Residue, then its C-alpha position, 0 to 999 in steps of 0.5 A: m269505526i268508519d268502514r274504509k279500505v286500508v292499503p300500503h303506503e305506495e297504493w295510498v300515495a297513488a290514490r292521493k295523486e289521482l285525487l290531486k289531479k281533480e283538485k287541480d282541475f277544480s282550482r282552475m275551474r274556480d279561477e275561471l268562475t271568479r273571472l266570470r263573476q268579476g266580469l258580470p255587468w253592473e246595475k245602478v242603484e237608483k233608490e235612496y236607502v237610509f240605515d240606522e247606525p249608532g251614530g245616527k242615520v247613514s245612506l248606502s253611499d256612506l256605508f262605503e266609508g271612503r272605499s270603492q267596494l262594499i260587501i253587505y252580509h244580509f244577516m237574518f234577524d227579524p224585528q220580532w226575534d230576540e236573537g239573530c239566526k244561528s247559521c248567520s252567526f256561524i258565518a259572522d264568526h268567520y268574517n268578523p276577523s277578516i274585516i281588518h284585512l279587507k280594509h287594506r284591499d279597498v273593501t268595506l264589509l258590514t252587516v245589515s238586518r231588519a231588527p232595530l238597532s238596540k237588538l243588533e247592538a245587544f246581540k253583537k255585544r253578547m257574541g263578541w263581534t266588532f263589525k259594523w251592524v246597521s238596521s234597515l228597519g224602515n227602508d226597502f233594502n231587504w225586500d229589494y234584495h230579496v232576503s225578507f218576505t212578508p206574511e202575504q208573500m209566504k202564504k201565497g208562495e210569492m217569495e223570490y229567493n236565490y233568483r227563483a220564485g216560489k215557496e221555498f223558505p220557511v221563515s220571514e228572513a233569508p241569508g245572503v251577501s251583496v256587493f256594491y261599487k262606488d266611484e269617489n263622489g259618484p253613483v253606487f252600482h250593484t255588482y253581485s249577490s249570492f244566497a243559499r249554498g253560495l254562502e258556503n264559500f265564506i264558511g271556513a269551518y266547512n272547508w276544514l270538515d270537508i277534509v276529514p273522514k266523516g265530513r260535515d256529518e249532516a246526513g239524517s238531519s232535518y236540514g244541513m245545519q241542524w247541529l249548529r249552535h250560537h258559539d256561546r250555546y253549545e253546552d246549553a241544554s235548553f236550546v230549541d232549534p227554531y228551524v226544526k220547530v218551523s219545518t215540523g210544526 
């Protein structure tokens, strides 16, 4: 049992009201942060990127699908891997059902990975997802948005991730999200990107865990998401965590 003070109802309500004040402060700070985020300057996308999708080749501009706003989730899936990252899969489980609603707010959300399209389609079918998933294999998109690293970069500690340079990521792929804007028949602009713990905003399960007494219960693990599995592998006793193997090997 968790060791926690137990008090009468009136004292509990008083303590809850004190916390509510801080929660309201946090909500106001979050609104201000959103305002600042939406007020960031933009950068024009000068390079032409061509992706593979089931229907053939598509450009970055094509990915908007007639809408003016595009969210791309950078899903960790190296071309040599047999399945996608379990943490990215956790996030995808959350955003897959949101896509229909985003479309009605002039937003297209899709997924990009370096793995070949055949692997993406097979894993997508296995996981039961319906979002569009395109392959960036053969273009510089992942490198330019700092979510893929060459062996040379990793060996020399020359990766740039989350706007910092240095050897801080143990595998060749990293997670992230990038946002773009396009006027009708106009240029494409990069408006925002977020990485690392910035992606926790999109994980509803973490928000639920944050309100229960034990919280995320991740203390003592090699890393925060060590407990996590692909949603079809929680009962799989043969599962071997690749990140633990990388970090301890």
